[in-house]
C-alpha positions in Angstrom: -88.3 -147.5 91.4 -86.9 -144.6 89.2 -83.2 -144.2 89.2 -81.7 -140.9 90.4 -79.4 -139.0 88.1 -76.1 -138.5 90.0 -75.6 -135.2 88.3 -78.8 -133.8 89.8 -78.6 -132.4 93.3 -81.6 -132.8 95.6 -80.6 -129.7 97.5 -80.6 -126.5 95.5 -78.4 -124.7 98.0 -75.8 -127.4 97.9 -75.9 -127.4 94.1 -75.4 -123.6 94.1 -72.4 -123.8 96.4 -70.9 -126.6 94.3 -71.4 -124.6 91.1 -70.0 -121.4 92.6 -67.0 -123.3 93.8 -66.4 -124.9 90.4 -66.9 -121.5 88.8 -64.3 -119.9 91.1 -61.8 -122.7 90.3 -62.4 -122.3 86.6 -61.9 -118.5 86.8 -58.7 -119.0 88.6 -57.5 -121.5 86.1 -58.5 -119.1 83.3 -56.4 -116.3 84.9 -53.4 -118.6 85.1 -53.7 -119.6 81.5 -54.1 -116.0 80.4 -50.9 -115.1 82.3 -49.1 -118.0 80.6 -50.3 -116.9 77.2 -49.1 -113.4 77.9 -45.7 -114.9 78.8 -45.5 -116.9 75.6 -46.6 -113.8 73.6 -43.7 -111.8 75.2 -41.2 -114.6 74.3 -42.5 -114.8 70.8 -42.2 -111.0 70.4 -38.6 -111.1 71.8 -37.6 -113.9 69.4 -39.2 -112.1 66.5 -37.4 -108.9 67.3 -34.1 -110.8 67.6 -34.7 -112.4 64.2 -35.5 -109.0 62.6 -32.3 -107.6 64.0 -30.3 -110.6 62.8 -31.9 -110.2 59.3 -30.8 -106.6 59.1 -27.2 -107.0 60.4 -24.5 -107.9 57.9 -23.1 -111.4 58.6 -19.7 -111.7 60.1 -18.5 -113.9 57.3 -19.5 -111.4 54.6 -17.6 -108.7 56.5 -14.5 -110.9 56.8 -14.7 -111.7 53.0 -14.9 -108.0 52.2 -11.8 -107.2 54.3 -9.8 -110.0 52.7 -10.9 -108.8 49.2 -10.1 -105.1 49.9 -7.4 -105.6 52.4 
């Protein structure tokens, strides 16, 4: 007696419904992951901008040393 493959559905309609359900779940998960990636991208951009601003601003210790030297 041949063994049945558990991955094969005997009813094409049931297989279609099962695949459509799985596809819908995967699409929903994909949307969630894309939103999370967008959030991470926004955080990275905010941190990068903060670092750029910090790199341009003179440090407080350098300003304090200048005022002592020229004070």
